N, C-alpha and C positions, 0 to 999 in steps of 0.2 A: 847791309843791307845787299843781296844780291842782285845781279845785273837784270834778272828776268822780273823780278819785282819792282826794281828801280824803273823799267820800262812801262809795266802796268802803272804805278804810282803817276805817272808823267803822264799817261795816257788817260787817267780819272782825271787829271787837273785840266790837260787841254780841252777835254769834253766838257767841263765843268766852266770855263772860261769861255769856250764856244756859244754853250748856251745862255751864259749871262749877257752874251753880248745878240741875244736872239738869233743867230745865224745857224743854218743846215750846214751839212758837211760840202755840199755841193756849192756853197755860197763862196766858201776859199777858193774856188777856181779864179775868182775876180782877181786875186793876189797871185795867182800861177800856180797855186796848189792843186794836182790832181786830186777830187774826192776819194778817189780808191785809195789813194796812198796817205790820204790825211786819216783816212777810216781806220788805215793800219797802225798809225801813230796812236790814235786813241786807244785803240784796241792791244797796244804794247808789242805789236807784231816785226815793226822795224826800231832801229837803232837812228833817229834822226841827228844830224851834223849840230855843231854849234852855230853853224850859220842860218840853217832852219829853224832852230830855238830862236835865233834874235830875230828873224821876219817874223815868228809868232807871235813873239813878244812885242814888237811894234805893231801888227794887225790888234792884238788883244791891249794894248797900252799900258804896258806891265814891265817893270823892271828884270832882267834874268838873274841877275845876282839875287834881287829878294825873294823870287820863287824858287830857290834852290830845294829840291827834295830831302836835303837833309837841313830843314829848319832847327833842329835841336843843337847844331853845332854852333859854337862860341863863333862870333864874328873874327873874320881873317887878317882885316885891317889893311895899313897899307905898309907890307913887309919890303922893306931894302928900296921903299922911297924916302928919297933927300929933299927937302927943299931948297 
């Protein structure tokens, strides 16, 4: 998947999550997001940082790993982790 398509797919998902919460783009300012910047994320015009994505996951109450754009990929598991 090319990067531009990935950003668009992320934007579609962000919009769906926002709408499912009954929020307007302007409402994200409550959590410190400029509605202009958030709108650019929804339109796939910017590349948000992992910190930004993690914050949005907190707002939308979802798990970042579970929302991966590569949903068809097999689970990674706990590579290199020893008990």
